[in-house]
Z-matrix of the N, CA and C atoms (Angstrom, degrees):
N
C 1 1.370
C 2 1.549 1 111.51
N 3 1.332 2 113.74 1 -38.54
C 4 1.448 3 120.34 2 172.85
C 5 1.451 4 114.85 3 -64.96
N 6 1.291 5 119.71 4 -34.37
C 7 1.487 6 123.18 5 178.88
C 8 1.607 7 106.17 6 -67.77
N 9 1.289 8 117.84 7 -45.11
C 10 1.511 9 121.68 8 179.76
C 11 1.454 10 111.23 9 -62.89
N 12 1.293 11 120.63 10 -38.74
C 13 1.582 12 124.15 11 177.86
C 14 1.526 13 105.49 12 -66.49
N 15 1.396 14 120.43 13 -46.74
C 16 1.401 15 120.04 14 -179.72
C 17 1.608 16 113.69 15 -59.70
N 18 1.244 17 114.68 16 -40.85
C 19 1.475 18 119.70 17 179.43
C 20 1.567 19 110.57 18 -62.28
N 21 1.448 20 112.32 19 -46.69
C 22 1.438 21 111.09 20 179.94
C 23 1.576 22 112.63 21 -71.65
N 24 1.237 23 118.45 22 -30.68
C 25 1.404 24 122.94 23 176.97
C 26 1.543 25 107.80 24 -60.09
N 27 1.411 26 118.91 25 -51.41
C 28 1.396 27 121.39 26 -177.81
C 29 1.629 28 110.35 27 -61.36
N 30 1.303 29 112.52 28 -38.87
C 31 1.423 30 118.60 29 -176.54
C 32 1.538 31 109.61 30 -66.79
N 33 1.355 32 115.89 31 -39.42
C 34 1.408 33 119.27 32 177.77
C 35 1.545 34 112.63 33 -69.16
N 36 1.346 35 120.30 34 -39.32
C 37 1.488 36 123.68 35 173.62
C 38 1.574 37 109.85 36 -56.54
N 39 1.412 38 114.66 37 -48.70
C 40 1.422 39 117.18 38 178.38
C 41 1.482 40 114.01 39 -59.87
N 42 1.262 41 116.57 40 -40.75
C 43 1.533 42 122.53 41 -179.99
C 44 1.378 43 109.77 42 -63.78
N 45 1.339 44 118.86 43 -46.90
C 46 1.490 45 125.24 44 179.83
C 47 1.571 46 107.59 45 -61.58
N 48 1.278 47 121.36 46 -42.75
C 49 1.532 48 124.88 47 -178.36
C 50 1.536 49 108.87 48 -63.53
N 51 1.297 50 112.89 49 -48.95
C 52 1.561 51 119.51 50 176.91
C 53 1.520 52 110.59 51 -56.72
N 54 1.283 53 120.00 52 -47.51
C 55 1.458 54 121.37 53 -178.11
C 56 1.583 55 110.16 54 -66.28
N 57 1.347 56 113.46 55 -39.56
C 58 1.420 57 118.01 56 -177.71
C 59 1.521 58 111.05 57 -63.16
N 60 1.367 59 115.01 58 -46.23
C 61 1.406 60 119.29 59 -179.09
C 62 1.562 61 112.33 60 -68.98
N 63 1.243 62 115.62 61 -35.44
C 64 1.461 63 123.40 62 172.59
C 65 1.458 64 115.94 63 -58.15
N 66 1.385 65 117.55 64 -48.08
C 67 1.470 66 121.16 65 -179.27
C 68 1.558 67 107.20 66 -70.99
N 69 1.239 68 117.84 67 -35.91
C 70 1.559 69 117.66 68 -178.34
C 71 1.458 70 108.89 69 -72.15
N 72 1.285 71 118.58 70 -33.11
C 73 1.515 72 122.29 71 179.51
C 74 1.553 73 104.51 72 -65.59
N 75 1.240 74 119.61 73 -38.43
C 76 1.446 75 121.18 74 -174.28
C 77 1.488 76 116.58 75 -88.21
N 78 1.302 77 120.75 76 -39.41
C 79 1.406 78 120.74 77 -171.13
C 80 1.475 79 115.48 78 -132.40
N 81 1.329 80 118.44 79 15.66
C 82 1.419 81 122.68 80 179.07
C 83 1.495 82 111.24 81 -79.49
N 84 1.275 83 113.38 82 179.74
C 85 1.472 84 119.39 83 177.09
C 86 1.490 85 115.23 84 -51.70
N 87 1.387 86 113.98 85 -43.13
C 88 1.437 87 119.84 86 171.84
C 89 1.438 88 118.07 87 -108.71
N 90 1.351 89 113.32 88 37.35
C 91 1.432 90 125.32 89 -177.14
C 92 1.511 91 111.50 90 -84.04
N 93 1.341 92 112.79 91 173.75
C 94 1.476 93 119.00 92 179.43
C 95 1.462 94 115.58 93 -61.76
N 96 1.282 95 122.35 94 -43.78
C 97 1.408 96 125.38 95 176.02
C 98 1.570 97 114.54 96 -61.01
N 99 1.333 98 112.63 97 -42.39
C 100 1.355 99 116.95 98 177.49
C 101 1.568 100 114.03 99 -65.90
N 102 1.406 101 113.39 100 -36.70
C 103 1.565 102 117.98 101 174.51
C 104 1.458 103 110.55 102 -62.62
N 105 1.366 104 117.67 103 -38.87
C 106 1.521 105 118.27 104 -178.27
C 107 1.550 106 107.59 105 -67.13
N 108 1.314 107 117.75 106 -37.94
C 109 1.418 108 116.06 107 -177.37
C 110 1.564 109 112.16 108 -69.23
N 111 1.342 110 114.40 109 -43.08
C 112 1.468 111 118.35 110 179.43
C 113 1.533 112 107.76 111 -68.09
N 114 1.177 113 121.29 112 -28.09
C 115 1.566 114 124.50 113 -179.81
C 116 1.610 115 107.01 114 -66.48
N 117 1.331 116 112.74 115 -40.81
C 118 1.442 117 121.65 116 -176.23
C 119 1.604 118 107.42 117 -73.02
N 120 1.223 119 116.04 118 -43.25
C 121 1.535 120 121.54 119 173.31
C 122 1.492 121 109.97 120 -56.91
N 123 1.282 122 120.82 121 -47.52
C 124 1.450 123 129.09 122 179.71
C 125 1.490 124 111.79 123 -55.68
N 126 1.314 125 114.67 124 -46.79
C 127 1.505 126 119.40 125 -178.04
C 128 1.503 127 111.20 126 -70.63
N 129 1.410 128 115.96 127 -33.28
C 130 1.412 129 116.86 128 174.73
C 131 1.494 130 112.34 129 -68.71
N 132 1.278 131 119.01 130 -39.50
C 133 1.561 132 123.53 131 176.92
C 134 1.512 133 108.31 132 -61.43
N 135 1.350 134 116.59 133 -45.41
C 136 1.459 135 118.49 134 178.73
C 137 1.467 136 117.56 135 -55.75
N 138 1.431 137 110.18 136 -39.40
C 139 1.479 138 117.11 137 178.19
C 140 1.514 139 110.72 138 -68.40
N 141 1.341 140 115.09 139 -39.79
C 142 1.468 141 121.41 140 -178.63
C 143 1.559 142 108.26 141 -66.41
N 144 1.284 143 117.79 142 -33.27
C 145 1.475 144 123.41 143 -174.16
C 146 1.517 145 106.60 144 -70.27
N 147 1.365 146 116.38 145 -44.10
C 148 1.507 147 119.72 146 179.06
C 149 1.468 148 111.76 147 -63.70
N 150 1.383 149 119.86 148 -36.14
C 151 1.457 150 123.62 149 177.80
C 152 1.464 151 110.67 150 -67.16
N 153 1.353 152 116.63 151 -41.80
C 154 1.476 153 121.96 152 -179.49
C 155 1.551 154 107.69 153 -66.16
N 156 1.265 155 121.50 154 -48.53
C 157 1.422 156 125.15 155 178.37
C 158 1.532 157 110.03 156 -53.80
N 159 1.236 158 112.68 157 -47.50
C 160 1.602 159 114.50 158 177.89
C 161 1.532 160 112.21 159 -63.58
N 162 1.264 161 115.35 160 -34.06
C 163 1.491 162 120.82 161 -179.78
C 164 1.531 163 107.10 162 -66.29
N 165 1.307 164 114.11 163 -45.93
C 166 1.501 165 118.94 164 179.20
C 167 1.414 166 113.04 165 -60.27
N 168 1.287 167 116.36 166 -47.18
C 169 1.489 168 121.78 167 179.68
C 170 1.585 169 110.79 168 -59.19
N 171 1.323 170 115.95 169 -42.14
C 172 1.538 171 118.09 170 178.84
C 173 1.619 172 105.48 171 -66.21
N 174 1.327 173 118.42 172 -43.72
C 175 1.475 174 115.24 173 -177.55
C 176 1.520 175 115.48 174 -68.40
N 177 1.389 176 116.73 175 -26.59
C 178 1.347 177 125.29 176 176.85
C 179 1.546 178 110.76 177 -68.03
N 180 1.371 179 110.85 178 -42.03
C 181 1.468 180 117.47 179 176.12
C 182 1.474 181 115.17 180 -67.82
N 183 1.272 182 117.74 181 -36.79
C 184 1.488 183 124.22 182 -179.59
C 185 1.586 184 102.94 183 -72.45
N 186 1.272 185 122.61 184 -37.76
C 187 1.271 186 123.14 185 -178.77
C 188 1.509 187 114.51 186 -71.58
N 189 1.403 188 116.69 187 -34.60
C 190 1.426 189 118.75 188 171.22
C 191 1.485 190 116.56 189 -65.34
N 192 1.362 191 116.60 190 -26.03
C 193 1.466 192 119.43 191 171.82
C 194 1.481 193 116.43 192 -70.65
N 195 1.353 194 114.83 193 -25.46
C 196 1.433 195 118.08 194 -179.18
C 197 1.582 196 110.53 195 -104.81
N 198 1.349 197 122.05 196 24.81
C 199 1.371 198 124.81 197 -176.15
C 200 1.580 199 104.97 198 -92.16
N 201 1.314 200 116.10 199 -157.37
C 202 1.544 201 123.71 200 -174.91
C 203 1.456 202 109.28 201 -50.30
N 204 1.340 203 120.85 202 -48.93
C 205 1.401 204 122.33 203 -178.33
C 206 1.500 205 110.56 204 -94.31
N 207 1.420 206 110.63 205 97.67
C 208 1.464 207 118.02 206 -169.23
C 209 1.522 208 107.44 207 -74.59
N 210 1.306 209 113.99 208 134.11
C 211 1.449 210 119.24 209 168.55
C 212 1.556 211 109.91 210 -90.81
N 213 1.359 212 115.02 211 103.70
C 214 1.365 213 118.48 212 -171.85
C 215 1.538 214 116.48 213 -66.05
N 216 1.400 215 117.51 214 -25.48
C 217 1.412 216 121.96 215 176.43
C 218 1.559 217 108.04 216 -69.35
N 219 1.291 218 117.67 217 -38.70
C 220 1.448 219 120.26 218 173.12
C 221 1.384 220 117.35 219 -60.37
N 222 1.327 221 112.46 220 -46.70
C 223 1.564 222 118.96 221 179.28
C 224 1.557 223 107.48 222 -61.60
N 225 1.305 224 116.70 223 -41.75
C 226 1.549 225 116.58 224 -178.92
C 227 1.460 226 108.65 225 -67.71
N 228 1.254 227 121.27 226 -35.15
C 229 1.515 228 119.23 227 178.53
C 230 1.481 229 110.01 228 -69.05
N 231 1.338 230 119.81 229 -34.27
C 232 1.436 231 121.36 230 178.53
C 233 1.497 232 111.77 231 -66.92
N 234 1.409 233 113.19 232 -41.79
C 235 1.450 234 114.01 233 177.58
C 236 1.547 235 118.74 234 -68.27
N 237 1.364 236 113.73 235 -32.34
C 238 1.474 237 117.30 236 171.11
C 239 1.467 238 112.34 237 -64.90
N 240 1.288 239 122.06 238 -44.47
C 241 1.410 240 123.99 239 -179.15
C 242 1.543 241 113.75 240 -68.06
N 243 1.296 242 119.72 241 -41.40
C 244 1.395 243 123.90 242 -171.66
C 245 1.483 244 112.37 243 -83.00
N 246 1.323 245 118.52 244 -45.44
C 247 1.433 246 124.25 245 -172.35
C 248 1.489 247 114.10 246 -106.77
N 249 1.391 248 115.50 247 2.00
C 250 1.484 249 119.00 248 177.67
C 251 1.556 250 111.66 249 56.55
N 252 1.350 251 111.81 250 44.08
C 253 1.455 252 119.71 251 -171.79
C 254 1.493 253 107.06 252 -96.81
N 255 1.291 254 121.96 253 135.09
C 256 1.393 255 120.40 254 175.24
C 257 1.613 256 111.52 255 -137.91
N 258 1.315 257 117.06 256 172.57
C 259 1.500 258 120.14 257 -178.87
C 260 1.536 259 106.86 258 -83.23
N 261 1.290 260 111.80 259 172.15
C 262 1.470 261 118.88 260 -173.86
C 263 1.573 262 106.75 261 -70.05
N 264 1.360 263 111.11 262 139.32
C 265 1.457 264 123.35 263 -176.80
C 266 1.545 265 113.66 264 62.42
N 267 1.318 266 113.09 265 28.55
C 268 1.456 267 119.63 266 178.99
C 269 1.531 268 108.51 267 -111.75
N 270 1.384 269 115.07 268 132.81
C 271 1.366 270 121.00 269 -177.18
C 272 1.541 271 109.35 270 -98.27
N 273 1.463 272 113.24 271 136.22
C 274 1.415 273 114.80 272 -176.83
C 275 1.526 274 103.79 273 -114.92
N 276 1.321 275 118.30 274 135.21
C 277 1.482 276 119.36 275 177.50
C 278 1.583 277 106.07 276 -120.37
N 279 1.380 278 112.94 277 132.63
C 280 1.425 279 114.03 278 179.54
C 281 1.495 280 102.05 279 -110.57
N 282 1.374 281 112.70 280 127.49
C 283 1.561 282 121.59 281 -179.29
C 284 1.449 283 105.81 282 -112.98
N 285 1.325 284 113.21 283 124.69
C 286 1.462 285 121.21 284 175.83
C 287 1.428 286 112.76 285 -108.34
């Protein structure tokens, strides 16, 4: 009887350990589900980084046009867009 109890006890301990490691592998802090969520967050952040870098380059380019050496054509374009300013006898159409 004692042998039978020891066999069942060892079998229960092994079963518990296997289940414990399986659940931690799947849903623990460093489990498979957590890995997939972190991978998705990383891809979203990489996309956001690319967009922000493009935005920074665009703003640096616009800033360079408005630096010490003024580009008068760009300034005229800005004035026309923001203040709806035009030359004499020029018609301005606003399309929405």
